[in-house]
N, C-alpha and C positions, 0 to 999 in steps of 0.2 A: 472860578477857583472855589474849592470846597472849604468850608470853615474848618479850622484846626480841630475843634472838638469832634466834628463828624469823622475826620480821618482817624483820630485816636480811638473812637468807638468802633470803627470798622476793623482796626488792627486788633483790638481786644477780642472782638467776636471771632476773627480768624484764628487767633492763638488758642482760644477756648475750643473751637471746633477741631483744630489739629490735635490738641491734647486728648480730647474725648475719643477721636478716631483711633489714635495710637494705642490708648488703653484698651479699647474695645477689641482691637485686632490682636492683642498680645495673648499668646497661648500660655496656660499655666505651666510652670516649670515642673519637670518630672522629679519625682522623689524616689528614694531607695530605702527599703526596710530589710534588715538582716535578722529580725527576730525569729527564732525557731525554737522548737521544743524537741529534744532528742530522747528517745526511750533508752538509748545506750550512748552516753557521751564518753568517747574514748580519751579525750584530753587534748593537750596543747602540743603542737609540733616543736621539736627541739630546735630545728633550723628556721622554720618559717613563722613560728608563733601562731599558726592557724589553729582553730578549733576543728577537731575531727570527730565525726559521729558515725556509728554503724548504720548501714542500711539493712533492714531486717525483712525477711520474707514474711509478709503480713497482709491482711485484708483491710486494715484501717490505718489511717495516718498516725493515730495516737500510739500505735505499736512500733513505729519506726521513727520517721522524721516528719514533723508537721509545721506548717507556717500559716499565719493568718494574713490576709491581704487587707490593708486599710481601705476605707471608702474611697472610691475612685470613679473616673469616667473612662469608658472604653476598656480595651484589653490591657493586661499587664504582662510583663515578661519575667519569667523565672530563669535564673542563671545559677549554675553551680559547677563545681569540679567533681567528677566521679572517678574513684580510684578502685582498683582491685585490692582486695584485703588479703595480704600475704602474711603467713606465719614466718617469723624470722628464725632460721635454723642457727645452730652453733657456727661460730666463725670459721672453725677448722674443717667443716664438712665438705666432702667432695662436691663440686658444682653439679656433677651428674646426678648425685643423690638429692641435691638441694633443688633441682629444677622442678618448677611447677608452672602451669599455664592455666589461666582462669578466663572464662567468659561469663560475666555477671550481667544478667538482664534485670533491669529495674523499671518501675512504672511511676509516672506522676499521676496521682489520682485526686479527685475531688474529696472534700471532707465526708461526702456521702459514700465514698468507695468507688464511684464510677471512674473509668479510665479517661485520662486526658491524652497521654502520650507515653510510649515506651522508648527506652534507650538502652544502650549497653556499653560496657567497657571490656576490652580484651588486652591483657598484657602478660608478659612472661617474667619469671624470676629465676635468676641463676646466681647472682652475687648481690652484695649490698648496693652496688652501683645502680641496680634496677629499681631501688626504692626512691620515692619522692622525698620522704622525711622519716624520722623516727618520732615516736610519741613519748612524751615525758613520763617517767615513772610516778608512782603515787605520792612520793615524798621528795623533798629537796635532797639531791645527791643520789637518789635511787637510780638504778639502771633503767634505760628506756624499756617500754613494754615490748613483749615478744610478738606483737601484731603491728604491722606497719602498712602505710598506703603505698601502692605502686604509682607509676607516673600518671598524671591526671588526664582525663578526657573531658574537655569543656562541653557543657550541655546548655542549650538555650531552648526554652519552651514558651510558646505563647499561651497565656491563660485567658480564655474568653471572658468578656464582660459578664458580670453577674455572679461570678464564682468568688466566694469570700474566704475560702480556706483550701489548702492543698496539702498533699502528703507525698513523700518520696519513699516508696516501699520496694522490697525485693520481689522478684518473680521466680527466678531459678538461677542456678549456677552450674557450669560444667568445668570440671577440673581434670587436667592431665598431669600425672605425676609419674615418677619412675616405676611405680607399682601398677599403673593402669589409668583408665579413664573412669570418672565418677560424675554422676548428675544428682543434684539435690533440688527439691522444690518444697521441702517441709520447713516450718518456721526455724530460722537460724540467720545470723548475720552473714551476708554474702559480699558486701562491698562497703566502701567508706566514702563519705561525702564531706566536702569542705568548700569554703568560699561561696556559700549560698547567699543569694540576695534576690529581691523582687523589685523591679522598676515599674512605677505606676504614675499615672497623672491624677493628682488629688482633685476632689470636687471643688 
């Protein structure tokens, strides 16, 4: 029979070994950052209370929407909702005249301007029911802005390891209206972004 002190010692060693192994095998919890800088901050949604920003045709992140990724291990994941940017016509306008269809192409780029991935959003507007939200006016009690986000297109982009900053910029937009078809690729706002966040594993 082993002495009691020897059994107690063995039990203590086993507990220490188990605790060390459990801690060593535990993966760091993922974190999320929502910090972004918008060159054109449209404001807060009346219904959703979301912040909305313009996505602008540009060659650098600073001219549109930019985000910094904290120090991390491995790849990160960028997620956001992309909306068509619709002008809101008068409430009594004929739906035929109000009709517009947009295809907005945007790019996720490195802070150096190199492409990571392209995506697009395509929606139609006929009536107010086609809008996702209205954006609050500049002052309390003011009417909502006459620009509004269409229904969202969820976007998910993998950001490779080593990239510390990204941007969401516009590339081009195609519009169909009652007066014809139009394409633009010069600097201008072409879409709206909301609900942006980056998920990463900290070092």
